[in-house]
N, CA, C and O atoms as a Tinker XYZ file with bonds, in Angstrom:
   404  protein
     1  N   -252.021000  128.375000   18.450000    73     2
     2  CA  -250.685000  128.486000   18.050000    64     1     3
     3  C   -251.524000  130.403000   18.838000    63     2     4     5
     4  O   -252.562000  131.040000   18.655000    81     3
     5  N   -249.974000  130.598000   19.878000    73     3     6
     6  CA  -250.005000  132.045000   20.030000    64     5     7
     7  C   -248.859000  132.510000   18.974000    63     6     8     9
     8  O   -248.339000  131.460000   18.595000    81     7
     9  N   -248.259000  133.561000   18.357000    73     7    10
    10  CA  -247.532000  134.385000   18.139000    64     9    11
    11  C   -247.043000  135.812000   19.095000    63    10    12    13
    12  O   -247.720000  136.552000   19.809000    81    11
    13  N   -245.675000  135.820000   18.782000    73    11    14
    14  CA  -244.933000  136.665000   19.938000    64    13    15
    15  C   -243.899000  137.285000   19.180000    63    14    16    17
    16  O   -243.064000  136.754000   18.446000    81    15
    17  N   -244.148000  138.995000   19.583000    73    15    18
    18  CA  -243.313000  139.468000   18.388000    64    17    19
    19  C   -242.067000  139.956000   19.136000    63    18    20    21
    20  O   -242.195000  140.921000   19.889000    81    19
    21  N   -240.746000  139.308000   18.976000    73    19    22
    22  CA  -239.688000  139.041000   20.241000    64    21    23
    23  C   -239.337000  140.157000   19.533000    63    22    24    25
    24  O   -239.777000  141.187000   20.043000    81    23
    25  N   -238.539000  140.350000   18.285000    73    23    26
    26  CA  -237.740000  141.634000   18.111000    64    25    27
    27  C   -238.451000  142.823000   18.427000    63    26    28    29
    28  O   -237.810000  143.764000   18.896000    81    27
    29  N   -240.174000  142.974000   18.170000    73    27    30
    30  CA  -240.270000  143.932000   18.391000    64    29    31
    31  C   -240.354000  144.890000   20.030000    63    30    32    33
    32  O   -240.388000  146.111000   20.186000    81    31
    33  N   -240.365000  143.904000   20.956000    73    31    34
    34  CA  -240.390000  143.782000   22.111000    64    33    35
    35  C   -239.244000  144.775000   22.429000    63    34    36    37
    36  O   -239.324000  145.954000   22.772000    81    35
    37  N   -238.392000  144.163000   22.272000    73    35    38
    38  CA  -236.495000  144.519000   21.999000    64    37    39
    39  C   -236.437000  146.151000   21.846000    63    38    40    41
    40  O   -236.003000  147.089000   22.515000    81    39
    41  N   -237.067000  145.983000   20.681000    73    39    42
    42  CA  -237.191000  147.614000   19.781000    64    41    43
    43  C   -237.350000  148.362000   20.670000    63    42    44    45
    44  O   -236.464000  149.166000   20.958000    81    43
    45  N   -238.470000  148.308000   21.321000    73    43    46
    46  CA  -239.627000  148.945000   21.851000    64    45    47
    47  C   -239.030000  149.549000   22.822000    63    46    48    49
    48  O   -238.737000  150.744000   22.847000    81    47
    49  N   -238.801000  148.642000   23.765000    73    47    50
    50  CA  -237.724000  148.802000   24.977000    64    49    51
    51  C   -236.422000  149.418000   24.801000    63    50    52    53
    52  O   -235.818000  149.885000   25.766000    81    51
    53  N   -235.889000  149.448000   23.449000    73    51    54
    54  CA  -234.352000  150.726000   22.780000    64    53    55
    55  C   -234.971000  151.980000   23.228000    63    54    56    57
    56  O   -234.647000  152.817000   24.070000    81    55
    57  N   -236.260000  151.827000   22.165000    73    55    58
    58  CA  -237.000000  153.254000   22.061000    64    57    59
    59  C   -236.826000  154.329000   23.320000    63    58    60    61
    60  O   -236.230000  155.398000   23.449000    81    59
    61  N   -237.681000  153.470000   24.213000    73    59    62
    62  CA  -237.958000  154.245000   25.367000    64    61    63
    63  C   -236.581000  154.312000   25.784000    63    62    64    65
    64  O   -236.506000  155.334000   26.466000    81    63
    65  N   -235.611000  153.833000   25.739000    73    63    66
    66  CA  -233.855000  153.953000   26.631000    64    65    67
    67  C   -233.570000  155.666000   25.585000    63    66    68    69
    68  O   -233.127000  156.756000   25.949000    81    67
    69  N   -234.111000  155.131000   24.128000    73    67    70
    70  CA  -233.709000  156.407000   23.979000    64    69    71
    71  C   -234.515000  157.517000   23.521000    63    70    72    73
    72  O   -234.454000  158.052000   22.414000    81    71
    73  N   -235.180000  157.769000   24.367000    73    71    74
    74  CA  -236.052000  158.901000   24.403000    64    73    75
    75  C   -235.899000  159.216000   26.040000    63    74    76    77
    76  O   -235.662000  160.380000   26.364000    81    75
    77  N   -235.995000  158.486000   26.776000    73    75    78
    78  CA  -235.875000  158.882000   27.959000    64    77    79
    79  C   -234.221000  159.641000   28.170000    63    78    80    81
    80  O   -234.039000  160.822000   28.466000    81    79
    81  N   -233.067000  158.532000   27.909000    73    79    82
    82  CA  -231.539000  158.920000   27.279000    64    81    83
    83  C   -231.730000  160.063000   26.913000    63    82    84    85
    84  O   -231.297000  160.783000   27.813000    81    83
    85  N   -232.188000  160.751000   25.994000    73    83    86
    86  CA  -231.856000  161.767000   25.162000    64    85    87
    87  C   -232.644000  163.427000   26.102000    63    86    88    89
    88  O   -232.306000  164.609000   26.029000    81    87
    89  N   -233.399000  162.960000   26.644000    73    87    90
    90  CA  -234.493000  163.977000   27.684000    64    89    91
    91  C   -233.273000  164.145000   28.744000    63    90    92    93
    92  O   -232.790000  165.267000   28.895000    81    91
    93  N   -232.935000  163.399000   29.239000    73    91    94
    94  CA  -231.868000  163.748000   30.700000    64    93    95
    95  C   -230.969000  164.125000   29.958000    63    94    96    97
    96  O   -230.647000  165.282000   30.225000    81    95
    97  N   -230.106000  163.455000   28.707000    73    95    98
    98  CA  -228.681000  164.330000   28.993000    64    97    99
    99  C   -228.596000  165.755000   28.182000    63    98   100   101
   100  O   -227.698000  166.596000   28.154000    81    99
   101  N   -230.387000  165.685000   27.273000    73    99   102
   102  CA  -229.999000  167.669000   26.999000    64   101   103
   103  C   -230.085000  168.122000   28.452000    63   102   104   105
   104  O   -229.180000  168.737000   29.017000    81   103
   105  N   -231.814000  167.597000   29.292000    73   103   106
   106  CA  -231.212000  168.641000   30.810000    64   105   107
   107  C   -230.123000  168.397000   31.509000    63   106   108   109
   108  O   -230.037000  168.946000   32.608000    81   107
   109  N   -229.528000  167.920000   31.259000    73   107   110
   110  CA  -227.776000  167.693000   32.139000    64   109   111
   111  C   -227.419000  168.660000   31.480000    63   110   112   113
   112  O   -227.409000  169.792000   31.963000    81   111
   113  N   -227.053000  168.392000   30.235000    73   111   114
   114  CA  -225.836000  169.469000   29.704000    64   113   115
   115  C   -226.918000  171.348000   29.569000    63   114   116   117
   116  O   -226.380000  172.456000   29.568000    81   115
   117  N   -228.440000  171.070000   29.478000    73   115   118
   118  CA  -229.015000  172.668000   29.934000    64   117   119
   119  C   -228.488000  173.076000   31.531000    63   118   120   121
   120  O   -228.283000  174.245000   31.858000    81   119
   121  N   -228.281000  171.742000   32.590000    73   119   122
   122  CA  -228.273000  172.519000   33.725000    64   121   123
   123  C   -226.628000  172.717000   33.695000    63   122   124   125
   124  O   -226.215000  173.694000   34.320000    81   123
   125  N   -225.472000  171.731000   32.907000    73   123   126
   126  CA  -224.486000  172.178000   33.531000    64   125   127
   127  C   -223.687000  173.269000   32.965000    63   126   128   129
   128  O   -222.528000  173.566000   33.256000    81   127
   129  N   -224.673000  173.967000   31.893000    73   127   130
   130  CA  -224.145000  174.649000   30.802000    64   129   131
   131  C   -224.621000  176.453000   31.296000    63   130   132   133
   132  O   -224.478000  177.538000   30.732000    81   131
   133  N   -225.319000  175.957000   32.821000    73   131   134
   134  CA  -225.437000  177.459000   33.395000    64   133   135
   135  C   -226.604000  178.219000   32.819000    63   134   136   137
   136  O   -226.731000  179.440000   32.908000    81   135
   137  N   -227.834000  177.021000   31.945000    73   135   138
   138  CA  -228.787000  178.157000   32.242000    64   137   139
   139  C   -229.758000  177.223000   32.864000    63   138   140   141
   140  O   -230.856000  177.522000   32.395000    81   139
   141  N   -229.910000  175.994000   33.897000    73   139   142
   142  CA  -230.869000  175.848000   34.781000    64   141   143
   143  C   -230.038000  176.087000   36.307000    63   142   144   145
   144  O   -228.922000  176.214000   36.812000    81   143
   145  N   -230.950000  176.057000   36.490000    73   143   146
   146  CA  -231.052000  176.332000   38.328000    64   145   147
   147  C   -231.662000  175.374000   39.325000    63   146   148   149
   148  O   -232.796000  175.047000   38.975000    81   147
   149  N   -231.297000  174.867000   40.367000    73   147   150
   150  CA  -232.389000  173.793000   41.304000    64   149   151
   151  C   -234.068000  174.410000   41.404000    63   150   152   153
   152  O   -234.352000  175.208000   40.511000    81   151
   153  N   -234.694000  174.230000   41.978000    73   151   154
   154  CA  -236.331000  174.695000   42.327000    64   153   155
   155  C   -235.860000  175.092000   43.786000    63   154   156   157
   156  O   -236.730000  175.690000   44.419000    81   155
   157  N   -235.223000  174.982000   44.139000    73   155   158
   158  CA  -234.884000  175.542000   45.613000    64   157   159
   159  C   -234.443000  177.441000   45.560000    63   158   160   161
   160  O   -234.758000  178.245000   46.437000    81   159
   161  N   -234.101000  177.581000   45.003000    73   159   162
   162  CA  -233.427000  178.737000   44.345000    64   161   163
   163  C   -234.867000  180.118000   44.312000    63   162   164   165
   164  O   -234.839000  181.345000   44.218000    81   163
   165  N   -235.940000  179.135000   44.441000    73   163   166
   166  CA  -236.814000  179.918000   44.354000    64   165   167
   167  C   -237.397000  179.868000   45.329000    63   166   168   169
   168  O   -238.372000  180.619000   45.330000    81   167
   169  N   -237.250000  179.285000   46.245000    73   167   170
   170  CA  -238.232000  179.596000   47.978000    64   169   171
   171  C   -236.668000  179.817000   48.859000    63   170   172   173
   172  O   -236.791000  179.880000   50.082000    81   171
   173  N   -235.443000  179.917000   48.375000    73   171   174
   174  CA  -234.484000  180.404000   49.218000    64   173   175
   175  C   -234.383000  182.241000   49.448000    63   174   176   177
   176  O   -234.402000  183.156000   48.623000    81   175
   177  N   -234.324000  182.236000   50.249000    73   175   178
   178  CA  -234.075000  183.807000   50.636000    64   177   179
   179  C   -233.179000  184.477000   49.988000    63   178   180   181
   180  O   -233.119000  185.700000   49.869000    81   179
   181  N   -232.156000  183.324000   49.372000    73   179   182
   182  CA  -230.909000  184.327000   48.850000    64   181   183
   183  C   -230.807000  182.994000   48.049000    63   182   184   185
   184  O   -230.858000  181.862000   48.530000    81   183
   185  N   -230.585000  183.487000   46.154000    73   183   186
   186  CA  -230.120000  182.284000   45.411000    64   185   187
   187  C   -229.261000  181.793000   46.113000    63   186   188   189
   188  O   -228.744000  182.223000   47.144000    81   187
   189  N   -229.014000  180.401000   45.263000    73   187   190
   190  CA  -227.695000  179.420000   46.176000    64   189   191
   191  C   -227.774000  179.314000   47.751000    63   190   192   193
   192  O   -226.699000  178.945000   48.222000    81   191
   193  N   -228.363000  179.449000   48.311000    73   191   194
   194  CA  -228.603000  179.360000   49.558000    64   193   195
   195  C   -228.611000  177.755000   50.339000    63   194   196   197
   196  O   -228.056000  177.206000   51.291000    81   195
   197  N   -229.547000  177.448000   49.344000    73   195   198
   198  CA  -229.767000  175.995000   50.232000    64   197   199
   199  C   -229.082000  175.169000   49.433000    63   198   200   201
   200  O   -228.260000  174.681000   50.208000    81   199
   201  N   -228.848000  174.581000   48.110000    73   199   202
   202  CA  -227.681000  174.219000   46.772000    64   201   203
   203  C   -226.771000  175.447000   46.592000    63   202   204   205
   204  O   -226.970000  176.649000   46.419000    81   203
   205  N   -225.415000  174.447000   46.733000    73   203   206
   206  CA  -224.415000  175.542000   46.158000    64   205   207
   207  C   -224.344000  175.124000   44.762000    63   206   208   209
   208  O   -224.883000  174.167000   44.205000    81   207
   209  N   -223.427000  176.204000   44.221000    73   207   210
   210  CA  -223.397000  176.299000   42.287000    64   209   211
   211  C   -222.332000  174.830000   42.001000    63   210   212   213
   212  O   -222.606000  174.092000   41.054000    81   211
   213  N   -220.998000  174.488000   43.015000    73   211   214
   214  CA  -221.005000  172.953000   42.946000    64   213   215
   215  C   -221.479000  171.896000   42.956000    63   214   216   217
   216  O   -221.276000  171.021000   42.114000    81   215
   217  N   -222.469000  171.792000   44.306000    73   215   218
   218  CA  -223.426000  171.159000   44.040000    64   217   219
   219  C   -224.748000  170.204000   42.995000    63   218   220   221
   220  O   -225.419000  169.177000   42.894000    81   219
   221  N   -224.370000  171.667000   42.351000    73   219   222
   222  CA  -225.347000  171.421000   41.143000    64   221   223
   223  C   -224.723000  171.095000   40.215000    63   222   224   225
   224  O   -225.060000  170.082000   39.601000    81   223
   225  N   -223.531000  171.907000   39.788000    73   223   226
   226  CA  -222.981000  170.883000   38.481000    64   225   227
   227  C   -222.554000  169.855000   38.705000    63   226   228   229
   228  O   -222.303000  169.111000   37.756000    81   227
   229  N   -222.265000  169.353000   40.303000    73   227   230
   230  CA  -221.941000  167.452000   39.988000    64   229   231
   231  C   -222.855000  167.016000   39.531000    63   230   232   233
   232  O   -222.935000  166.333000   38.511000    81   231
   233  N   -224.117000  167.543000   40.616000    73   231   234
   234  CA  -225.773000  166.781000   39.619000    64   233   235
   235  C   -225.917000  167.262000   38.007000    63   234   236   237
   236  O   -226.687000  166.681000   37.242000    81   235
   237  N   -225.393000  167.972000   37.747000    73   235   238
   238  CA  -225.591000  168.287000   36.399000    64   237   239
   239  C   -224.784000  167.381000   35.367000    63   238   240   241
   240  O   -225.132000  167.077000   34.226000    81   239
   241  N   -223.178000  166.888000   36.304000    73   239   242
   242  CA  -222.772000  166.005000   35.364000    64   241   243
   243  C   -222.917000  164.349000   35.416000    63   242   244   245
   244  O   -222.428000  163.477000   34.697000    81   243
   245  N   -223.835000  164.280000   36.624000    73   243   246
   246  CA  -224.650000  162.800000   37.129000    64   245   247
   247  C   -225.801000  162.877000   35.992000    63   246   248   249
   248  O   -226.138000  161.835000   35.429000    81   247
   249  N   -226.320000  163.946000   35.702000    73   247   250
   250  CA  -227.660000  163.986000   35.102000    64   249   251
   251  C   -227.155000  163.588000   33.169000    63   250   252   253
   252  O   -227.780000  162.762000   32.504000    81   251
   253  N   -226.396000  164.094000   32.823000    73   251   254
   254  CA  -226.023000  164.110000   31.050000    64   253   255
   255  C   -224.934000  162.802000   31.418000    63   254   256   257
   256  O   -224.344000  162.377000   30.425000    81   255
   257  N   -224.626000  162.165000   32.647000    73   255   258
   258  CA  -223.731000  160.814000   32.454000    64   257   259
   259  C   -224.799000  159.984000   32.514000    63   258   260   261
   260  O   -224.780000  159.053000   31.708000    81   259
   261  N   -225.598000  160.052000   33.145000    73   259   262
   262  CA  -227.270000  159.195000   33.331000    64   261   263
   263  C   -227.674000  158.655000   31.860000    63   262   264   265
   264  O   -227.551000  157.500000   31.453000    81   263
   265  N   -228.347000  160.124000   30.947000    73   263   266
   266  CA  -228.767000  160.101000   29.608000    64   265   267
   267  C   -227.911000  159.591000   28.627000    63   266   268   269
   268  O   -228.317000  159.178000   27.541000    81   267
   269  N   -226.370000  159.612000   29.082000    73   267   270
   270  CA  -225.459000  159.476000   27.695000    64   269   271
   271  C   -225.458000  157.448000   27.974000    63   270   272   273
   272  O   -225.405000  156.804000   26.926000    81   271
   273  N   -225.507000  156.710000   29.168000    73   271   274
   274  CA  -225.613000  155.576000   29.821000    64   273   275
   275  C   -226.382000  155.203000   29.260000    63   274   276   277
   276  O   -226.086000  154.173000   28.653000    81   275
   277  N   -227.793000  155.715000   29.070000    73   275   278
   278  CA  -229.416000  155.634000   28.514000    64   277   279
   279  C   -229.082000  154.866000   26.794000    63   278   280   281
   280  O   -229.215000  153.769000   26.250000    81   279
   281  N   -228.632000  156.117000   26.484000    73   279   282
   282  CA  -228.581000  156.315000   25.134000    64   281   283
   283  C   -227.262000  155.040000   24.660000    63   282   284   285
   284  O   -227.226000  154.626000   23.502000    81   283
   285  N   -226.611000  154.717000   25.348000    73   283   286
   286  CA  -225.590000  153.451000   24.783000    64   285   287
   287  C   -226.468000  151.990000   25.410000    63   286   288   289
   288  O   -226.199000  150.901000   24.902000    81   287
   289  N   -227.412000  152.073000   26.427000    73   287   290
   290  CA  -227.666000  150.562000   26.401000    64   289   291
   291  C   -228.748000  150.827000   25.612000    63   290   292   293
   292  O   -229.301000  149.732000   25.510000    81   291
   293  N   -229.599000  151.906000   24.779000    73   291   294
   294  CA  -230.616000  151.791000   23.419000    64   293   295
   295  C   -229.585000  151.209000   22.659000    63   294   296   297
   296  O   -229.499000  150.065000   22.212000    81   295
   297  N   -228.952000  151.996000   22.593000    73   295   298
   298  CA  -227.680000  151.448000   21.221000    64   297   299
   299  C   -227.191000  149.508000   21.267000    63   298   300   301
   300  O   -227.095000  148.736000   20.313000    81   299
   301  N   -226.995000  149.268000   22.601000    73   299   302
   302  CA  -226.091000  147.924000   22.490000    64   301   303
   303  C   -227.868000  147.031000   22.607000    63   302   304   305
   304  O   -227.841000  145.807000   22.727000    81   303
   305  N   -228.992000  147.609000   22.569000    73   303   306
   306  CA  -230.594000  146.623000   22.390000    64   305   307
   307  C   -230.938000  146.401000   21.038000    63   306   308   309
   308  O   -231.434000  145.337000   20.669000    81   307
   309  N   -230.554000  147.934000   19.807000    73   307   310
   310  CA  -230.703000  147.730000   19.046000    64   309   311
   311  C   -230.222000  146.435000   18.520000    63   310   312   313
   312  O   -230.813000  145.362000   18.401000    81   311
   313  N   -228.502000  146.934000   18.111000    73   311   314
   314  CA  -227.572000  146.471000   18.332000    64   313   315
   315  C   -228.381000  144.496000   18.386000    63   314   316   317
   316  O   -228.771000  143.775000   17.468000    81   315
   317  N   -228.320000  144.282000   19.846000    73   315   318
   318  CA  -228.614000  142.939000   19.630000    64   317   319
   319  C   -230.263000  142.607000   19.070000    63   318   320   321
   320  O   -230.666000  141.607000   18.475000    81   319
   321  N   -231.003000  143.799000   19.488000    73   319   322
   322  CA  -232.473000  143.236000   18.654000    64   321   323
   323  C   -232.115000  142.657000   16.744000    63   322   324   325
   324  O   -233.052000  142.021000   16.261000    81   323
   325  N   -230.922000  142.868000   15.829000    73   323   326
   326  CA  -230.854000  142.150000   14.618000    64   325   327
   327  C   -230.849000  140.722000   15.054000    63   326   328   329
   328  O   -231.453000  139.966000   14.294000    81   327
   329  N   -230.392000  140.274000   15.936000    73   327   330
   330  CA  -229.844000  138.490000   16.193000    64   329   331
   331  C   -231.209000  138.037000   16.554000    63   330   332   333
   332  O   -231.323000  136.836000   16.310000    81   331
   333  N   -232.549000  138.694000   17.166000    73   331   334
   334  CA  -233.447000  138.192000   17.230000    64   333   335
   335  C   -234.606000  137.493000   16.141000    63   334   336   337
   336  O   -234.653000  137.829000   14.958000    81   335
   337  N   -235.161000  136.873000   16.511000    73   335   338
   338  CA  -236.435000  136.462000   15.561000    64   337   339
   339  C   -237.594000  137.552000   15.417000    63   338   340   341
   340  O   -238.062000  137.972000   16.475000    81   339
   341  N   -237.928000  137.878000   14.637000    73   339   342
   342  CA  -238.967000  138.677000   14.558000    64   341   343
   343  C   -240.478000  138.044000   15.010000    63   342   344   345
   344  O   -241.332000  138.794000   15.483000    81   343
   345  N   -240.659000  136.990000   14.872000    73   343   346
   346  CA  -242.170000  136.373000   15.680000    64   345   347
   347  C   -241.459000  134.885000   15.785000    63   346   348   349
   348  O   -240.602000  134.355000   15.079000    81   347
   349  N   -242.147000  134.443000   16.922000    73   347   350
   350  CA  -242.404000  133.226000   17.300000    64   349   351
   351  C   -243.325000  132.249000   17.327000    63   350   352   353
   352  O   -244.225000  133.082000   17.227000    81   351
   353  N   -243.987000  131.107000   17.378000    73   351   354
   354  CA  -245.143000  131.011000   17.224000    64   353   355
   355  C   -244.542000  129.401000   18.227000    63   354   356   357
   356  O   -243.587000  128.647000   18.040000    81   355
   357  N   -245.414000  129.420000   19.058000    73   355   358
   358  CA  -245.877000  128.882000   20.266000    64   357   359
   359  C   -247.034000  128.056000   19.903000    63   358   360   361
   360  O   -247.709000  128.167000   18.879000    81   359
   361  N   -247.226000  127.001000   21.099000    73   359   362
   362  CA  -248.679000  126.347000   21.165000    64   361   363
   363  C   -249.128000  127.533000   22.841000    63   362   364   365
   364  O   -248.445000  128.053000   23.724000    81   363
   365  N   -250.388000  127.489000   22.565000    73   363   366
   366  CA  -251.065000  128.263000   23.552000    64   365   367
   367  C   -251.169000  127.905000   24.865000    63   366   368   369
   368  O   -252.087000  127.107000   25.048000    81   367
   369  N   -250.496000  128.239000   25.945000    73   367   370
   370  CA  -250.946000  127.872000   27.470000    64   369   371
   371  C   -251.936000  127.535000   28.081000    63   370   372   373
   372  O   -252.778000  128.312000   27.631000    81   371
   373  N   -252.526000  126.794000   28.938000    73   371   374
   374  CA  -253.411000  127.296000   29.575000    64   373   375
   375  C   -252.866000  128.367000   31.132000    63   374   376   377
   376  O   -251.655000  128.489000   31.316000    81   375
   377  N   -253.404000  128.739000   31.668000    73   375   378
   378  CA  -252.866000  129.930000   32.759000    64   377   379
   379  C   -252.868000  129.568000   34.184000    63   378   380   381
   380  O   -253.963000  129.699000   34.731000    81   379
   381  N   -252.025000  129.198000   34.819000    73   379   382
   382  CA  -251.457000  128.758000   35.748000    64   381   383
   383  C   -253.073000  129.169000   36.977000    63   382   384   385
   384  O   -253.705000  128.334000   37.625000    81   383
   385  N   -253.274000  130.396000   36.932000    73   383   386
   386  CA  -253.899000  130.924000   37.885000    64   385   387
   387  C   -255.259000  131.694000   36.781000    63   386   388   389
   388  O   -255.221000  132.312000   35.717000    81   387
   389  N   -256.461000  131.217000   37.785000    73   387   390
   390  CA  -257.422000  132.279000   36.843000    64   389   391
   391  C   -258.403000  132.453000   38.397000    63   390   392   393
   392  O   -258.649000  131.651000   39.298000    81   391
   393  N   -258.798000  133.952000   38.162000    73   391   394
   394  CA  -259.604000  134.277000   39.113000    64   393   395
   395  C   -260.728000  133.858000   39.485000    63   394   396   397
   396  O   -261.154000  134.212000   40.585000    81   395
   397  N   -261.549000  132.919000   38.577000    73   395   398
   398  CA  -262.753000  132.663000   38.750000    64   397   399
   399  C   -263.408000  131.065000   38.740000    63   398   400   401
   400  O   -264.423000  130.429000   38.455000    81   399
   401  N   -261.910000  130.923000   39.319000    73   399   402
   402  CA  -262.042000  129.111000   39.335000    64   401   403
   403  C   -263.131000  129.062000   40.558000    63   402   404
   404  O   -263.559000  127.981000   40.961000    81   403
């Protein structure tokens, strides 16, 4: 018999989405509130020559919304994981493919 931790798998993916969503949301808010600027400004002859402030603000809003969506997905995964069993036990199956046959 083998044991598979079902709830742990769901919670692990929830934590990945939570950490990633929080990081992206913070970065988007930083860019949106005027602290960040595009990397293109480092190489441009004049700041904001390649990327306009409007384009940068639109990208910052996208980042913030994407981070919030990842956090919402994480919240949904955590809520759903409450209904999953902690561990399931099933008979071990032989693999269909073996590279050493």
